[in-house]
A tleap script that builds the chain and sets N, CA, C and O, in Angstrom:
source leaprc.protein.ff14SB
mol = sequence {
  NMET ASN PHE GLN PHE ASP LEU ILE GLU ASP
  LYS VAL GLU PHE PHE GLU ALA GLN ASP LEU
  LYS THR LEU GLU LYS LYS ILE ASN GLU GLN
  ILE GLU HIE ASN LYS ALA ILE LEU LEU SER
  VAL HIE SER VAL THR HIE GLN MET HIE ILE
  GLU GLU ASN GLY GLN ARG PHE PHE SER ALA
  VAL VAL HIE PHE LYS GLN LYS CLYS
}
set mol.1.N position { 3.987 -19.719 -44.640 }
set mol.1.CA position { 3.618 -18.878 -43.516 }
set mol.1.C position { 4.349 -19.364 -42.269 }
set mol.1.O position { 4.323 -20.554 -41.952 }
set mol.2.N position { 4.988 -18.461 -41.578 }
set mol.2.CA position { 5.775 -18.814 -40.412 }
set mol.2.C position { 5.126 -18.217 -39.163 }
set mol.2.O position { 4.935 -17.004 -39.077 }
set mol.3.N position { 4.790 -19.071 -38.200 }
set mol.3.CA position { 4.206 -18.620 -36.943 }
set mol.3.C position { 5.252 -18.693 -35.847 }
set mol.3.O position { 6.012 -19.656 -35.747 }
set mol.4.N position { 5.272 -17.656 -35.032 }
set mol.4.CA position { 6.187 -17.649 -33.894 }
set mol.4.C position { 5.397 -17.268 -32.653 }
set mol.4.O position { 4.712 -16.245 -32.639 }
set mol.5.N position { 5.487 -18.076 -31.623 }
set mol.5.CA position { 4.778 -17.814 -30.385 }
set mol.5.C position { 5.769 -17.446 -29.297 }
set mol.5.O position { 6.746 -18.160 -29.070 }
set mol.6.N position { 5.520 -16.339 -28.631 }
set mol.6.CA position { 6.337 -15.917 -27.502 }
set mol.6.C position { 5.485 -15.993 -26.238 }
set mol.6.O position { 4.341 -15.538 -26.219 }
set mol.7.N position { 6.045 -16.563 -25.206 }
set mol.7.CA position { 5.336 -16.642 -23.942 }
set mol.7.C position { 5.438 -15.312 -23.194 }
set mol.7.O position { 6.465 -14.635 -23.235 }
set mol.8.N position { 4.373 -14.964 -22.527 }
set mol.8.CA position { 4.385 -13.779 -21.674 }
set mol.8.C position { 5.167 -14.125 -20.411 }
set mol.8.O position { 4.862 -15.116 -19.747 }
set mol.9.N position { 6.157 -13.330 -20.081 }
set mol.9.CA position { 6.977 -13.603 -18.901 }
set mol.9.C position { 6.523 -12.808 -17.681 }
set mol.9.O position { 6.563 -13.313 -16.559 }
set mol.10.N position { 6.095 -11.579 -17.895 }
set mol.10.CA position { 5.631 -10.703 -16.810 }
set mol.10.C position { 4.340 -10.028 -17.230 }
set mol.10.O position { 4.136 -9.692 -18.397 }
set mol.11.N position { 3.474 -9.839 -16.245 }
set mol.11.CA position { 2.205 -9.157 -16.506 }
set mol.11.C position { 1.780 -8.470 -15.211 }
set mol.11.O position { 1.777 -9.091 -14.148 }
set mol.12.N position { 1.429 -7.209 -15.297 }
set mol.12.CA position { 0.962 -6.456 -14.133 }
set mol.12.C position { -0.482 -6.041 -14.394 }
set mol.12.O position { -0.798 -5.477 -15.442 }
set mol.13.N position { -1.356 -6.327 -13.428 }
set mol.13.CA position { -2.767 -5.998 -13.582 }
set mol.13.C position { -3.240 -5.179 -12.382 }
set mol.13.O position { -2.761 -5.350 -11.261 }
set mol.14.N position { -4.188 -4.291 -12.650 }
set mol.14.CA position { -4.726 -3.382 -11.643 }
set mol.14.C position { -6.198 -3.703 -11.407 }
set mol.14.O position { -6.940 -3.981 -12.349 }
set mol.15.N position { -6.611 -3.662 -10.149 }
set mol.15.CA position { -7.984 -3.983 -9.771 }
set mol.15.C position { -8.500 -2.912 -8.815 }
set mol.15.O position { -7.733 -2.303 -8.069 }
set mol.16.N position { -9.822 -2.692 -8.853 }
set mol.16.CA position { -10.441 -1.760 -7.911 }
set mol.16.C position { -11.859 -2.215 -7.613 }
set mol.16.O position { -12.508 -2.853 -8.442 }
set mol.17.N position { -12.334 -1.877 -6.412 }
set mol.17.CA position { -13.677 -2.266 -5.995 }
set mol.17.C position { -14.114 -1.415 -4.810 }
set mol.17.O position { -13.301 -0.761 -4.157 }
set mol.18.N position { -15.404 -1.438 -4.553 }
set mol.18.CA position { -15.963 -0.685 -3.438 }
set mol.18.C position { -15.868 -1.441 -2.111 }
set mol.18.O position { -15.994 -0.843 -1.042 }
set mol.19.N position { -15.644 -2.767 -2.184 }
set mol.19.CA position { -15.474 -3.533 -0.945 }
set mol.19.C position { -14.403 -4.603 -1.144 }
set mol.19.O position { -14.087 -4.987 -2.270 }
set mol.20.N position { -13.867 -5.066 -0.049 }
set mol.20.CA position { -12.747 -6.001 -0.073 }
set mol.20.C position { -13.140 -7.352 -0.666 }
set mol.20.O position { -12.348 -7.976 -1.372 }
set mol.21.N position { -14.350 -7.799 -0.383 }
set mol.21.CA position { -14.815 -9.094 -0.892 }
set mol.21.C position { -14.865 -9.098 -2.423 }
set mol.21.O position { -14.461 -10.077 -3.050 }
set mol.22.N position { -15.353 -8.024 -3.021 }
set mol.22.CA position { -15.421 -7.912 -4.481 }
set mol.22.C position { -14.018 -7.841 -5.076 }
set mol.22.O position { -13.751 -8.456 -6.108 }
set mol.23.N position { -13.132 -7.104 -4.440 }
set mol.23.CA position { -11.758 -7.004 -4.914 }
set mol.23.C position { -11.090 -8.377 -4.912 }
set mol.23.O position { -10.423 -8.751 -5.878 }
set mol.24.N position { -11.268 -9.114 -3.842 }
set mol.24.CA position { -10.689 -10.455 -3.746 }
set mol.24.C position { -11.257 -11.373 -4.829 }
set mol.24.O position { -10.517 -12.161 -5.419 }
set mol.25.N position { -12.546 -11.280 -5.090 }
set mol.25.CA position { -13.179 -12.104 -6.119 }
set mol.25.C position { -12.594 -11.798 -7.499 }
set mol.25.O position { -12.306 -12.718 -8.264 }
set mol.26.N position { -12.415 -10.513 -7.821 }
set mol.26.CA position { -11.847 -10.109 -9.105 }
set mol.26.C position { -10.428 -10.652 -9.274 }
set mol.26.O position { -10.069 -11.153 -10.340 }
set mol.27.N position { -9.635 -10.549 -8.221 }
set mol.27.CA position { -8.251 -11.028 -8.284 }
set mol.27.C position { -8.220 -12.544 -8.454 }
set mol.27.O position { -7.450 -13.052 -9.269 }
set mol.28.N position { -9.034 -13.270 -7.708 }
set mol.28.CA position { -9.055 -14.730 -7.805 }
set mol.28.C position { -9.487 -15.202 -9.190 }
set mol.28.O position { -8.958 -16.190 -9.699 }
set mol.29.N position { -10.442 -14.507 -9.803 }
set mol.29.CA position { -10.868 -14.867 -11.151 }
set mol.29.C position { -9.726 -14.689 -12.148 }
set mol.29.O position { -9.532 -15.519 -13.036 }
set mol.30.N position { -8.974 -13.603 -11.994 }
set mol.30.CA position { -7.871 -13.351 -12.925 }
set mol.30.C position { -6.709 -14.322 -12.690 }
set mol.30.O position { -6.004 -14.684 -13.632 }
set mol.31.N position { -6.513 -14.732 -11.464 }
set mol.31.CA position { -5.484 -15.737 -11.182 }
set mol.31.C position { -5.797 -17.017 -11.951 }
set mol.31.O position { -4.899 -17.624 -12.537 }
set mol.32.N position { -7.055 -17.428 -11.954 }
set mol.32.CA position { -7.452 -18.631 -12.685 }
set mol.32.C position { -7.235 -18.467 -14.185 }
set mol.32.O position { -6.767 -19.395 -14.844 }
set mol.33.N position { -7.567 -17.300 -14.732 }
set mol.33.CA position { -7.357 -17.044 -16.159 }
set mol.33.C position { -5.873 -17.082 -16.515 }
set mol.33.O position { -5.492 -17.631 -17.549 }
set mol.34.N position { -5.049 -16.506 -15.666 }
set mol.34.CA position { -3.617 -16.441 -15.952 }
set mol.34.C position { -2.911 -17.784 -15.792 }
set mol.34.O position { -1.833 -17.986 -16.351 }
set mol.35.N position { -3.506 -18.699 -15.035 }
set mol.35.CA position { -2.939 -20.041 -14.940 }
set mol.35.C position { -2.931 -20.706 -16.313 }
set mol.35.O position { -2.039 -21.498 -16.620 }
set mol.36.N position { -3.926 -20.383 -17.137 }
set mol.36.CA position { -4.027 -20.977 -18.473 }
set mol.36.C position { -2.868 -20.548 -19.377 }
set mol.36.O position { -2.509 -21.271 -20.307 }
set mol.37.N position { -2.289 -19.391 -19.112 }
set mol.37.CA position { -1.143 -18.931 -19.908 }
set mol.37.C position { 0.160 -19.044 -19.107 }
set mol.37.O position { 1.143 -18.351 -19.371 }
set mol.38.N position { 0.125 -19.945 -18.120 }
set mol.38.CA position { 1.308 -20.326 -17.333 }
set mol.38.C position { 1.916 -19.182 -16.531 }
set mol.38.O position { 3.137 -19.090 -16.403 }
set mol.39.N position { 1.070 -18.315 -15.992 }
set mol.39.CA position { 1.542 -17.242 -15.114 }
set mol.39.C position { 1.064 -17.506 -13.692 }
set mol.39.O position { -0.051 -17.983 -13.483 }
set mol.40.N position { 1.904 -17.198 -12.727 }
set mol.40.CA position { 1.529 -17.318 -11.326 }
set mol.40.C position { 1.772 -15.978 -10.635 }
set mol.40.O position { 2.478 -15.118 -11.162 }
set mol.41.N position { 1.192 -15.811 -9.469 }
set mol.41.CA position { 1.306 -14.563 -8.725 }
set mol.41.C position { 2.721 -14.431 -8.157 }
set mol.41.O position { 3.223 -15.328 -7.479 }
set mol.42.N position { 3.339 -13.304 -8.447 }
set mol.42.CA position { 4.666 -12.999 -7.902 }
set mol.42.C position { 4.538 -12.091 -6.680 }
set mol.42.O position { 5.199 -12.308 -5.664 }
set mol.43.N position { 3.678 -11.067 -6.788 }
set mol.43.CA position { 3.471 -10.172 -5.648 }
set mol.43.C position { 2.117 -9.466 -5.770 }
set mol.43.O position { 1.554 -9.336 -6.856 }
set mol.44.N position { 1.623 -9.021 -4.626 }
set mol.44.CA position { 0.350 -8.286 -4.555 }
set mol.44.C position { 0.564 -7.071 -3.662 }
set mol.44.O position { 1.130 -7.176 -2.573 }
set mol.45.N position { 0.105 -5.924 -4.136 }
set mol.45.CA position { 0.125 -4.698 -3.347 }
set mol.45.C position { -1.292 -4.150 -3.311 }
set mol.45.O position { -1.972 -4.124 -4.337 }
set mol.46.N position { -1.743 -3.715 -2.145 }
set mol.46.CA position { -3.117 -3.210 -2.061 }
set mol.46.C position { -3.166 -1.949 -1.208 }
set mol.46.O position { -2.291 -1.686 -0.383 }
set mol.47.N position { -4.229 -1.179 -1.445 }
set mol.47.CA position { -4.441 0.059 -0.691 }
set mol.47.C position { -5.927 0.258 -0.443 }
set mol.47.O position { -6.772 -0.274 -1.162 }
set mol.48.N position { -6.230 1.038 0.594 }
set mol.48.CA position { -7.596 1.441 0.867 }
set mol.48.C position { -7.615 2.963 1.008 }
set mol.48.O position { -6.743 3.555 1.643 }
set mol.49.N position { -8.610 3.567 0.413 }
set mol.49.CA position { -8.766 5.019 0.472 }
set mol.49.C position { -10.156 5.310 1.012 }
set mol.49.O position { -11.131 4.684 0.594 }
set mol.50.N position { -10.252 6.254 1.936 }
set mol.50.CA position { -11.548 6.667 2.465 }
set mol.50.C position { -11.862 8.049 1.916 }
set mol.50.O position { -11.111 9.002 2.121 }
set mol.51.N position { -12.993 8.139 1.209 }
set mol.51.CA position { -13.398 9.406 0.612 }
set mol.51.C position { -13.990 10.317 1.678 }
set mol.51.O position { -14.229 9.887 2.806 }
set mol.52.N position { -14.224 11.573 1.320 }
set mol.52.CA position { -14.745 12.559 2.274 }
set mol.52.C position { -16.089 12.151 2.864 }
set mol.52.O position { -16.397 12.489 4.007 }
set mol.53.N position { -16.890 11.425 2.085 }
set mol.53.CA position { -18.202 10.996 2.574 }
set mol.53.C position { -18.119 9.723 3.421 }
set mol.53.O position { -19.150 9.207 3.853 }
set mol.54.N position { -16.920 9.216 3.663 }
set mol.54.CA position { -16.725 8.042 4.496 }
set mol.54.C position { -16.739 6.727 3.732 }
set mol.54.O position { -16.534 5.668 4.324 }
set mol.55.N position { -16.978 6.780 2.430 }
set mol.55.CA position { -17.014 5.564 1.629 }
set mol.55.C position { -15.601 5.048 1.385 }
set mol.55.O position { -14.688 5.821 1.093 }
set mol.56.N position { -15.432 3.744 1.506 }
set mol.56.CA position { -14.122 3.121 1.299 }
set mol.56.C position { -13.952 2.720 -0.157 }
set mol.56.O position { -14.916 2.375 -0.840 }
set mol.57.N position { -12.714 2.772 -0.615 }
set mol.57.CA position { -12.360 2.394 -1.979 }
set mol.57.C position { -11.100 1.550 -1.912 }
set mol.57.O position { -10.088 1.986 -1.363 }
set mol.58.N position { -11.153 0.339 -2.468 }
set mol.58.CA position { -10.038 -0.595 -2.405 }
set mol.58.C position { -9.408 -0.755 -3.784 }
set mol.58.O position { -10.111 -0.794 -4.794 }
set mol.59.N position { -8.085 -0.846 -3.820 }
set mol.59.CA position { -7.380 -1.093 -5.082 }
set mol.59.C position { -6.223 -2.050 -4.828 }
set mol.59.O position { -5.722 -2.170 -3.710 }
set mol.60.N position { -5.809 -2.733 -5.903 }
set mol.60.CA position { -4.706 -3.674 -5.785 }
set mol.60.C position { -3.951 -3.753 -7.102 }
set mol.60.O position { -4.515 -3.551 -8.177 }
set mol.61.N position { -2.668 -4.049 -6.991 }
set mol.61.CA position { -1.814 -4.305 -8.145 }
set mol.61.C position { -1.260 -5.708 -7.951 }
set mol.61.O position { -0.681 -6.023 -6.912 }
set mol.62.N position { -1.448 -6.551 -8.972 }
set mol.62.CA position { -0.958 -7.923 -8.909 }
set mol.62.C position { 0.067 -8.120 -10.016 }
set mol.62.O position { -0.205 -7.859 -11.188 }
set mol.63.N position { 1.260 -8.588 -9.621 }
set mol.63.CA position { 2.335 -8.861 -10.574 }
set mol.63.C position { 2.368 -10.371 -10.810 }
set mol.63.O position { 2.595 -11.151 -9.886 }
set mol.64.N position { 2.142 -10.764 -12.048 }
set mol.64.CA position { 2.197 -12.169 -12.439 }
set mol.64.C position { 3.518 -12.425 -13.150 }
set mol.64.O position { 4.009 -11.574 -13.891 }
set mol.65.N position { 4.090 -13.606 -12.918 }
set mol.65.CA position { 5.335 -14.000 -13.586 }
set mol.65.C position { 5.174 -15.420 -14.141 }
set mol.65.O position { 4.363 -16.219 -13.672 }
set mol.66.N position { 5.977 -15.684 -15.148 }
set mol.66.CA position { 5.956 -17.008 -15.772 }
set mol.66.C position { 6.406 -18.067 -14.792 }
set mol.66.O position { 7.376 -17.874 -14.060 }
set mol.67.N position { 5.696 -19.194 -14.778 }
set mol.67.CA position { 6.091 -20.319 -13.921 }
set mol.67.C position { 7.358 -20.938 -14.458 }
set mol.67.O position { 7.528 -21.095 -15.667 }
set mol.68.N position { 8.248 -21.288 -13.546 }
set mol.68.CA position { 9.513 -21.912 -13.975 }
set mol.68.C position { 9.675 -23.261 -13.367 }
set mol.68.O position { 10.676 -23.933 -13.614 }
savepdb mol mol.pdb
quit
């Protein structure tokens, strides 16, 4: 039996939340998880949308890359 392991080089993850504090918590938790597979944050993009009822909605895209 032959096993071959390939390292993940790039990973893009999407996050959403009703408030900024929750969004930040979700991203920080995933950063810790991705450290275990040797990925670090390459870039972060975020947006806020206000619905017709005035409620805010936050989203973010985080690009992780392999540590070199």
